[in-house]
C-alpha positions, 0 to 999 in steps of 0.5 A: 717400915711402920704400918698401923691398921685403923678398923671401925666396928658396929655390932662386932662386924667390920665397917671399914678398915684401912693401913697407914704406912710410914717409911721416914726413918727420921720420924719418931714413933709417937709422930708416926702413930699421931699421923697415921691417926690423922690419916685414918680420920680423914679417910673415914671422915671423922674428927680426931678422937681424944687419947684417955689415960686408958687408951694411952696405957692399953696402947703402950702394952699392947700396941693396940687400943679402941676409941669408942663415943667416949673418945669423940666430942661429936656423935659417931655412927659406929661402936668403936675405932680400933688401931693396931700397929702391925708392923714396925 
């Protein structure tokens, strides 16, 4: 089972969180990640963030990354959105 945890923070306080699960064995890891990020953004009513090279490197290293205002085209009312793979 694949589970990705999405968390929205402001002033070091957790505002919202959700866990997206994907049990499809035929879907690739990358597709599961992108699908989960899309689901998180739909649930939090956000535009999807842009993956910058720093996000890609951090995610490859730690299975976790943060999206700040630099990753969003629209203005956001929180400090960052963090995603973290909690189970593969």
